[in-house]
Backbone bond lengths (Angstrom), bond angles and torsions (degrees), N, CA, C in turn:
res aa  C-N    CA-C-N  psi(-1)  N-CA   C-N-CA  omega(-1)  CA-C   N-CA-C  phi
1 X - - - 1.444 - - 1.521 110.26 -
2 X 1.298 113.97 139.74 1.469 119.74 175.33 1.497 110.17 -85.53
3 X 1.330 116.38 134.29 1.467 122.75 174.68 1.523 106.06 -137.75
4 X 1.366 117.19 83.74 1.471 120.47 -178.38 1.516 111.95 -56.34
5 X 1.320 116.37 132.79 1.451 121.68 -175.20 1.532 113.54 -71.13
6 X 1.327 118.36 -20.66 1.463 121.07 -177.31 1.550 112.37 -82.57
7 X 1.332 117.92 -7.48 1.449 121.31 -177.29 1.540 111.05 -97.98
8 X 1.327 114.59 165.02 1.485 121.94 171.43 1.536 106.60 -112.57
9 X 1.328 115.76 158.72 1.490 121.21 -171.95 1.526 110.58 -136.26
10 X 1.354 113.86 147.45 1.453 120.46 173.01 1.500 109.82 -97.01
11 X 1.277 118.42 161.49 1.472 122.57 173.85 1.548 112.15 -67.99
12 X 1.330 115.39 -15.62 1.466 122.74 177.67 1.508 112.68 -90.84
13 X 1.333 117.24 5.75 1.478 124.79 174.43 1.529 113.95 75.28
14 X 1.341 115.82 33.15 1.455 120.24 166.12 1.505 108.16 -99.67
15 X 1.326 117.42 151.01 1.450 122.04 174.25 1.530 107.62 -110.40
16 X 1.299 115.73 157.14 1.484 121.35 -179.84 1.521 110.25 -145.47
17 X 1.321 115.28 142.45 1.448 122.27 172.20 1.514 107.88 -134.12
18 X 1.315 116.39 138.12 1.481 121.08 -174.69 1.527 110.90 -113.37
19 X 1.328 114.46 141.37 1.459 120.99 175.62 1.523 107.85 -153.51
20 X 1.320 117.45 116.83 1.472 122.75 175.96 1.544 113.76 53.40
21 X 1.308 116.22 44.93 1.458 121.52 174.93 1.526 114.46 81.62
22 X 1.314 117.30 5.39 1.449 122.06 178.81 1.561 108.37 -117.76
23 X 1.312 114.68 128.99 1.438 121.39 -179.22 1.509 109.98 -108.87
24 X 1.331 117.73 117.87 1.476 121.95 176.13 1.536 107.07 -85.45
25 X 1.301 115.54 138.23 1.486 122.65 -174.40 1.533 110.59 -125.03
26 X 1.311 115.76 142.25 1.442 122.08 173.47 1.540 108.11 -153.42
27 X 1.305 116.67 -177.07 1.450 119.51 174.40 1.520 107.86 -105.88
28 X 1.336 114.96 151.56 1.459 119.71 -171.95 1.539 111.47 -76.50
29 X 1.298 113.96 167.29 1.471 121.90 176.04 1.534 108.22 -60.65
30 X 1.327 117.16 -40.13 1.469 122.29 176.73 1.540 110.08 -57.25
31 X 1.333 116.39 -47.29 1.464 119.83 -177.46 1.532 112.49 -66.21
32 X 1.331 115.47 -45.04 1.475 117.40 -177.93 1.520 110.29 -66.28
33 X 1.315 118.33 -34.01 1.456 121.85 176.27 1.505 111.81 -65.20
34 X 1.329 116.75 -41.68 1.481 121.19 178.63 1.538 110.73 -67.03
35 X 1.330 117.74 -35.31 1.477 120.95 -179.02 1.514 112.01 -71.98
36 X 1.303 119.06 -33.83 1.461 121.01 -171.94 1.523 109.56 86.36
37 X 1.311 117.10 -160.32 1.445 121.85 -173.82 1.526 111.86 -65.37
38 X 1.344 116.29 115.98 1.463 121.38 179.91 1.531 108.43 -77.99
39 X 1.323 115.83 128.73 1.469 121.66 -177.50 1.540 112.70 -115.93
40 X 1.342 117.75 -13.24 1.466 120.31 179.95 1.513 109.34 -159.92
41 X 1.329 115.58 141.31 1.464 120.71 177.11 1.537 107.30 -128.97
42 X 1.317 116.87 126.08 1.477 124.08 176.36 1.500 107.40 -103.31
43 X 1.343 116.78 112.37 1.457 122.61 -176.74 1.521 111.30 -106.10
44 X 1.355 116.11 157.08 1.468 118.47 177.98 1.543 109.85 -72.87
45 X 1.321 113.73 162.97 1.462 119.85 174.93 1.535 109.54 -80.68
46 X 1.310 115.76 145.18 1.455 120.75 174.71 1.551 107.26 -58.78
47 X 1.282 117.00 133.66 1.450 121.99 -178.52 1.544 113.24 99.91
48 X 1.337 115.82 -9.89 1.472 118.97 177.70 1.547 110.13 -66.96
49 X 1.307 115.48 131.55 1.449 121.04 177.76 1.529 107.68 -94.49
50 X 1.324 115.82 127.60 1.457 121.29 -174.12 1.556 109.88 -118.22
51 X 1.315 115.29 135.20 1.451 120.82 169.91 1.534 107.30 -84.34
52 X 1.323 116.43 158.87 1.457 120.79 174.91 1.511 109.96 -55.72
53 X 1.312 116.30 131.31 1.476 125.69 179.13 1.520 114.14 71.03
54 X 1.334 119.16 7.95 1.467 122.25 175.62 1.530 108.87 -68.96
55 X 1.299 116.60 151.52 1.458 120.94 174.74 1.503 109.16 -69.03
56 X 1.355 116.97 124.50 1.446 118.66 179.06 1.530 112.44 -107.68
57 X 1.320 117.21 -11.80 1.444 121.35 178.76 1.522 111.49 174.86
58 X 1.343 114.62 -168.94 1.431 120.67 178.75 1.536 111.00 -139.34
59 X 1.304 114.52 151.30 1.453 121.58 172.56 1.522 107.31 -119.28
60 X 1.325 115.21 124.89 1.468 119.79 -179.87 1.546 107.80 -107.84
61 X 1.284 115.38 131.64 1.469 121.19 178.05 1.527 109.71 -122.48
62 X 1.288 114.23 179.42 1.493 119.13 176.53 1.530 110.13 -67.40
63 X 1.358 117.35 -18.79 1.447 121.12 -178.66 1.513 114.07 -96.20
64 X 1.344 117.06 -38.83 1.458 118.76 -172.69 1.524 110.71 -166.15
65 X 1.342 114.92 179.07 1.459 122.70 171.14 1.533 107.70 -116.53
66 X 1.337 114.62 128.78 1.467 117.91 -179.37 1.535 109.19 -126.08
67 X 1.325 113.94 139.77 1.465 120.50 176.97 1.516 109.31 -76.92
68 X 1.331 115.79 149.55 1.449 122.84 173.00 1.521 107.78 -110.17
69 X 1.315 115.99 134.95 1.474 121.28 -175.93 1.513 111.72 -111.92
70 X 1.326 116.01 143.95 1.439 122.21 179.60 1.549 109.72 -68.34
71 X 1.337 117.62 120.54 1.479 118.32 177.55 1.547 112.32 -79.76
72 X 1.333 115.67 -10.41 1.462 121.78 175.59 1.524 109.16 -141.69
73 X 1.328 117.05 156.68 1.428 121.11 172.81 1.539 109.25 -85.90
74 X 1.318 116.39 145.59 1.473 119.77 177.82 1.510 110.91 160.10
75 X 1.339 113.56 -164.03 1.442 121.64 -176.54 1.539 109.76 -111.99
76 X 1.330 116.60 133.62 1.469 120.58 176.76 1.518 108.89 -69.58
77 X 1.309 116.55 121.15 1.463 121.43 -179.40 1.530 113.90 -109.88
78 X 1.338 117.59 -13.59 1.466 120.97 175.52 1.544 107.56 -160.76
79 X 1.367 113.38 151.20 1.452 120.01 174.03 1.529 107.75 -128.58
80 X 1.300 116.63 156.38 1.448 121.68 179.31 1.518 108.24 -86.35
81 X 1.335 116.79 88.46 1.450 121.21 -176.08 1.536 113.12 -66.36
82 X 1.310 118.04 -19.01 1.467 122.09 177.68 1.543 110.06 -60.79
83 X 1.312 117.21 -27.57 1.463 120.69 -176.89 1.545 111.77 -68.53
84 X 1.348 117.97 -21.13 1.456 119.73 177.56 1.517 110.57 -59.23
85 X 1.324 116.29 -46.90 1.455 120.50 -178.89 1.543 112.70 -90.03
86 X 1.335 116.92 -20.84 1.467 121.72 -175.02 1.519 112.36 -134.25
87 X 1.313 117.91 61.84 1.482 120.82 -178.51 1.530 112.96 -61.21
88 X 1.311 116.85 -23.30 1.467 120.99 -179.93 1.509 113.76 -63.39
89 X 1.356 118.45 -12.72 1.425 120.87 175.17 1.534 112.59 -62.83
90 X 1.326 116.11 -24.96 1.466 120.23 176.33 1.534 109.05 -61.62
91 X 1.319 116.52 -35.53 1.491 120.52 177.39 1.510 112.35 -78.81
92 X 1.319 116.88 -47.76 1.463 119.38 -170.75 1.516 113.16 -78.90
93 X 1.350 118.57 -26.27 1.456 120.32 -178.00 1.524 109.83 -147.87
94 X 1.347 118.65 65.40 1.462 120.83 -173.02 1.532 114.73 -63.25
95 X 1.331 117.59 -25.98 1.456 120.33 -178.26 1.523 112.60 -99.60
96 X 1.314 117.33 1.01 1.452 121.37 -177.75 1.532 109.96 -126.31
97 X 1.329 116.40 -106.28 1.472 121.81 -176.94 1.519 113.84 -61.93
98 X 1.353 117.85 -15.99 1.440 120.95 -178.94 1.524 115.06 -91.90
99 X 1.332 117.18 14.88 1.480 120.18 177.44 1.543 109.55 -60.63
100 X 1.335 116.50 156.52 1.453 121.09 -174.22 1.532 114.20 -102.30
101 X 1.336 116.60 -56.67 1.462 120.17 -177.23 1.512 112.51 -155.40
102 X 1.307 115.52 164.49 1.450 123.03 173.44 1.544 109.07 -112.14
103 X 1.307 114.87 132.65 1.484 120.67 -179.42 1.526 109.08 -118.48
104 X 1.301 116.93 124.83 1.454 122.48 176.28 1.537 106.96 -84.28
105 X 1.332 114.64 129.99 1.459 119.92 -178.90 1.521 110.60 -137.12
106 X 1.303 116.16 145.19 1.472 119.22 -179.77 1.537 110.65 -104.52
107 X 1.332 115.98 -7.96 1.467 120.24 -177.62 1.522 108.93 -117.91
108 X 1.311 118.46 117.52 1.453 121.56 -178.96 1.528 114.51 -80.87
109 X 1.331 117.11 -6.42 1.460 120.48 -176.55 1.527 111.75 -58.30
110 X 1.349 118.44 -42.16 1.476 120.15 179.64 1.529 110.30 -61.73
111 X 1.298 116.87 -46.00 1.462 121.79 179.73 1.529 110.84 -62.18
112 X 1.331 115.31 -45.79 1.464 119.98 -178.11 1.533 112.59 -64.15
113 X 1.352 116.38 -24.21 1.460 120.63 -178.02 1.529 112.17 -84.24
114 X 1.328 118.52 -7.21 1.465 121.08 179.00 1.523 110.50 -71.49
115 X 1.298 116.47 162.64 1.467 122.88 -177.81 1.550 110.11 -74.78
116 X 1.321 116.10 146.31 1.459 118.54 171.66 1.541 106.55 -86.20
117 X 1.316 117.07 177.40 1.455 121.38 -175.28 1.533 111.64 -60.64
118 X 1.334 116.03 -39.68 1.468 118.62 -178.59 1.532 111.37 -64.57
119 X 1.332 116.60 -43.48 1.464 120.85 179.46 1.520 110.92 -67.53
120 X 1.345 118.23 -37.15 1.466 121.14 177.38 1.508 110.07 -67.50
121 X 1.295 117.15 -38.90 1.474 122.77 176.39 1.552 108.62 -57.62
122 X 1.316 116.50 -45.83 1.448 121.56 -179.54 1.545 110.08 -64.42
123 X 1.343 116.56 -40.07 1.458 121.98 179.77 1.543 111.59 -61.19
124 X 1.314 114.88 -41.10 1.474 119.90 -177.23 1.499 114.67 -92.54
125 X 1.347 116.21 -2.09 1.453 123.15 179.55 1.544 112.45 54.33
126 X 1.334 115.53 38.12 1.467 119.56 178.24 1.501 111.65 -91.71
């Protein structure tokens, strides 16, 4: 499993990267592997205000449907519309083209409280 050291991770298997008050969110390699082949992604609408750990969408695979949780509180400012036609990008490139949404946040405490790569590695026993 890939666990990029520059990212932060939630205990719910979302990854996050921050730049200029915007946090990009996706699901981890561990999560996509556990889900199996992703066939549909339900993303939030731009402008949606999310509380920390609120459901921001769902990922449907051939095995199950799993909710995606906001790793930070804030407002959705962008979604990865490519996933509508190509949800399999979540499997093939979870840390790149398979990103889910961008959340604008003014408080870095949520982001700072996420796990680093070493702690996420320990959580997943990889």
